[in-house]
C-alpha positions as CSV (number, residue, x, y, z in Angstrom):
1,X,-93.6,-80.5,-58.4
2,X,-95.1,-83.8,-59.6
3,X,-91.6,-85.2,-60.0
4,X,-91.3,-85.2,-56.2
5,X,-93.9,-88.0,-55.8
6,X,-95.7,-87.6,-52.5
7,X,-95.0,-84.1,-51.1
8,X,-96.3,-81.2,-49.1
9,X,-96.3,-77.7,-50.5
10,X,-95.0,-74.5,-49.0
11,X,-95.4,-71.5,-51.2
12,X,-93.6,-68.3,-50.2
13,X,-94.9,-64.8,-51.3
14,X,-97.7,-66.6,-53.2
15,X,-99.7,-63.4,-54.0
16,X,-103.1,-64.4,-55.5
17,X,-101.8,-67.6,-57.2
18,X,-104.4,-70.4,-57.0
19,X,-101.7,-73.1,-57.1
20,X,-102.2,-74.2,-53.5
21,X,-106.0,-74.6,-53.9
22,X,-105.3,-76.7,-57.0
23,X,-103.0,-79.1,-55.1
24,X,-105.2,-79.1,-52.0
25,X,-108.0,-80.4,-54.2
26,X,-105.6,-83.2,-55.2
27,X,-105.2,-84.2,-51.5
28,X,-101.8,-82.5,-50.9
29,X,-101.2,-80.6,-47.7
30,X,-100.3,-77.0,-48.4
31,X,-99.3,-73.8,-46.7
32,X,-99.9,-70.6,-48.6
33,X,-97.9,-67.6,-47.3
34,X,-97.4,-64.0,-48.0
35,X,-97.2,-60.7,-46.0
36,X,-100.2,-60.3,-43.6
37,X,-102.3,-57.9,-45.7
38,X,-101.9,-60.0,-48.8
39,X,-102.5,-63.4,-47.3
40,X,-105.5,-62.3,-45.3
41,X,-107.2,-61.0,-48.5
42,X,-106.3,-64.2,-50.3
43,X,-107.7,-66.4,-47.6
44,X,-111.0,-64.6,-47.7
45,X,-111.1,-65.0,-51.5
46,X,-110.1,-68.7,-51.4
47,X,-112.6,-69.5,-48.6
48,X,-115.3,-68.0,-50.8
49,X,-114.3,-70.1,-53.7
50,X,-114.0,-73.4,-52.0
51,X,-116.2,-72.8,-48.9
52,X,-113.7,-74.5,-46.6
53,X,-114.0,-77.8,-48.5
54,X,-110.2,-78.2,-48.2
55,X,-109.5,-76.6,-44.9
56,X,-107.8,-79.7,-43.5
57,X,-105.3,-79.5,-46.3
58,X,-105.0,-75.8,-47.2
59,X,-103.5,-73.5,-44.5
60,X,-102.9,-69.8,-44.9
61,X,-100.2,-68.0,-42.9
62,X,-98.6,-64.6,-42.8
63,X,-94.9,-65.2,-43.3
64,X,-91.8,-63.2,-44.2
65,X,-89.3,-65.7,-45.6
66,X,-86.4,-63.5,-44.6
67,X,-87.2,-64.4,-41.0
68,X,-86.1,-67.9,-40.0
69,X,-88.3,-68.0,-37.0
70,X,-91.4,-67.6,-39.2
71,X,-90.2,-70.4,-41.5
72,X,-89.8,-72.7,-38.5
73,X,-93.6,-72.5,-37.8
74,X,-94.3,-73.6,-41.3
75,X,-91.7,-76.4,-41.0
76,X,-93.2,-77.7,-37.8
77,X,-96.6,-77.8,-39.4
78,X,-95.5,-79.7,-42.5
79,X,-92.9,-82.0,-41.2
80,X,-93.6,-85.6,-41.9
81,X,-92.2,-88.5,-43.9
82,X,-93.2,-86.7,-47.1
83,X,-90.9,-84.4,-49.1
84,X,-91.6,-80.7,-48.9
85,X,-91.6,-78.5,-52.0
86,X,-90.8,-74.9,-51.4
87,X,-92.1,-72.7,-54.3
88,X,-91.3,-69.1,-55.1
89,X,-92.5,-67.3,-58.3
90,X,-91.9,-63.6,-58.7
91,X,-90.1,-62.9,-55.3
92,X,-86.4,-62.8,-55.7
93,X,-86.4,-60.0,-58.3
94,X,-87.7,-57.6,-55.6
95,X,-84.9,-58.4,-53.2
96,X,-81.5,-56.7,-52.8
97,X,-78.4,-58.9,-52.9
98,X,-78.2,-59.3,-49.1
99,X,-81.9,-60.2,-48.9
100,X,-81.4,-62.8,-51.7
101,X,-78.6,-64.4,-49.7
102,X,-80.8,-64.4,-46.6
103,X,-83.6,-66.1,-48.4
104,X,-81.3,-68.7,-50.0
105,X,-79.8,-69.5,-46.6
106,X,-83.2,-69.8,-45.0
107,X,-84.5,-72.1,-47.7
108,X,-81.3,-74.3,-47.4
109,X,-81.7,-74.4,-43.7
110,X,-85.4,-75.2,-44.0
111,X,-84.6,-78.2,-46.3
112,X,-81.8,-79.5,-44.1
113,X,-84.1,-79.2,-41.0
114,X,-87.4,-80.4,-42.3
115,X,-86.9,-82.1,-45.7
116,X,-83.4,-83.1,-46.9
117,X,-84.9,-84.8,-49.9
118,X,-87.2,-81.9,-50.7
119,X,-86.7,-79.2,-53.3
120,X,-87.0,-75.5,-54.0
121,X,-88.8,-74.9,-57.3
122,X,-88.7,-71.5,-58.7
123,X,-88.7,-69.3,-61.8
124,X,-86.9,-66.5,-59.9
125,X,-83.5,-67.2,-61.3
126,X,-84.4,-66.2,-64.9
127,X,-81.4,-64.2,-65.9
128,X,-82.5,-62.5,-69.1
129,X,-84.4,-59.2,-68.5
130,X,-87.3,-59.5,-70.9
131,X,-88.4,-55.9,-70.5
132,X,-85.6,-54.5,-72.6
133,X,-87.1,-56.1,-75.7
134,X,-90.7,-55.3,-75.0
135,X,-91.9,-51.7,-74.5
136,X,-95.3,-52.7,-73.1
137,X,-93.7,-55.1,-70.6
138,X,-91.0,-52.5,-69.8
139,X,-93.7,-50.0,-68.9
140,X,-95.7,-52.5,-66.8
141,X,-92.6,-53.6,-64.8
142,X,-91.6,-50.0,-64.3
143,X,-95.1,-49.3,-62.9
144,X,-94.7,-52.3,-60.5
145,X,-91.3,-51.0,-59.3
146,X,-92.9,-47.6,-58.7
147,X,-95.8,-49.0,-56.8
148,X,-93.7,-51.3,-54.7
149,X,-90.8,-48.9,-54.3
150,X,-88.5,-51.8,-55.1
151,X,-86.0,-51.9,-57.9
152,X,-85.7,-55.2,-59.7
153,X,-82.5,-57.1,-59.3
154,X,-81.9,-60.0,-61.6
155,X,-79.2,-62.5,-62.1
156,X,-76.9,-61.9,-65.1
157,X,-76.5,-65.5,-66.3
158,X,-76.9,-69.1,-65.3
159,X,-73.3,-69.3,-64.1
160,X,-74.0,-66.6,-61.6
161,X,-77.1,-68.5,-60.4
162,X,-75.0,-71.7,-59.9
163,X,-72.4,-69.8,-58.0
164,X,-75.1,-68.1,-55.8
165,X,-76.7,-71.5,-55.0
166,X,-73.4,-73.2,-54.4
167,X,-72.4,-70.5,-51.8
168,X,-75.5,-71.6,-49.9
169,X,-74.9,-75.3,-50.1
170,X,-77.5,-75.8,-52.8
171,X,-77.4,-77.0,-56.4
172,X,-79.8,-76.3,-59.2
173,X,-80.8,-77.6,-62.6
174,X,-82.9,-75.9,-65.2
175,X,-86.1,-77.7,-66.1
176,X,-86.1,-77.7,-70.0
177,X,-88.9,-75.7,-71.4
178,X,-89.4,-78.5,-73.9
179,X,-90.7,-80.6,-71.0
180,X,-92.8,-77.7,-69.6
181,X,-94.6,-76.4,-72.7
182,X,-96.6,-79.6,-73.6
183,X,-98.0,-79.6,-70.0
184,X,-99.2,-76.0,-70.0
185,X,-103.0,-75.9,-69.5
186,X,-103.3,-72.3,-70.5
187,X,-102.4,-72.7,-74.2
188,X,-105.8,-74.0,-75.3
189,X,-107.6,-71.3,-73.4
190,X,-105.4,-68.6,-74.9
191,X,-105.4,-70.2,-78.3
192,X,-101.6,-70.3,-78.4
193,X,-99.9,-73.3,-80.1
194,X,-96.8,-74.9,-78.7
195,X,-94.5,-73.5,-81.4
196,X,-95.6,-70.0,-80.5
197,X,-95.1,-70.6,-76.8
198,X,-91.7,-72.0,-77.5
199,X,-90.6,-68.7,-79.2
200,X,-91.1,-66.8,-76.0
201,X,-90.4,-69.5,-73.4
202,X,-86.7,-68.5,-73.2
203,X,-87.7,-65.5,-71.2
204,X,-88.4,-67.6,-68.1
205,X,-86.7,-70.7,-66.8
206,X,-87.9,-73.0,-64.1
207,X,-85.2,-74.2,-61.7
208,X,-85.2,-77.3,-59.5
209,X,-83.0,-76.7,-56.5
210,X,-81.9,-79.3,-53.9
211,X,-79.2,-79.5,-51.2
212,X,-75.7,-80.2,-52.5
C-alpha cells in the first residue's frame, strides 16, 4: 500500500480487520465495506474504539463487490487526484468461478473509471492450499465452509492467476515475501523470528494488480 504514495483506501469484504482505522489515523481517506450485518457491527466496534476521532477520514458502507452499482457509490466518494487502493483479503476463495470473474471485471472497471493509476492489492490469489498439510488448519477451514455454506475455490498456480487477470485487462506481480517479512509488526508480539516466519510464508502471496 505504501508504495502507492498518496492514496485513498477501499477495502472490500473487510470483516473485522482494523486496517482502515490504522490508515485513517495516518490521515488517509478510507472506505471500509462488507455485507450489511457485518459492516454495521464493525462500525459500532470501531466508533467505540476511536470515538469518532477519524470520522472525516473513515467511512463505513454496506457493499457487495459483485454489484457494480454499489462500487460506483464508493468510487464517487473517493475520486480525486489521489490513487485508489482496492484491497481484498480472504474474499475470492469463497467465490465460484463466475463470481470471481464478476469481481475481477468490477475491480478493473472501477480502476479504469476512478483511478487508472491505482492498484488492487490482495492475498486472495494464493494458489497453494495449505490445509492439506496441516490437520488443525484443515479442520478450521472445513468449519468455516460449513458455517458459511460456501466451498473454497482456489487457483491452481501462478500461471492460472496471470491468465485470469489478463482476461480482465489486468496484470499482476507477486510481492516477494522477503520484502514483506521484515516489515511485519506481529513477529515481536508473537515472539516469532524472521527465519521461522519465512518457513511458512510460502503459504500466502501478496499480489499487486494494475490495469494492463
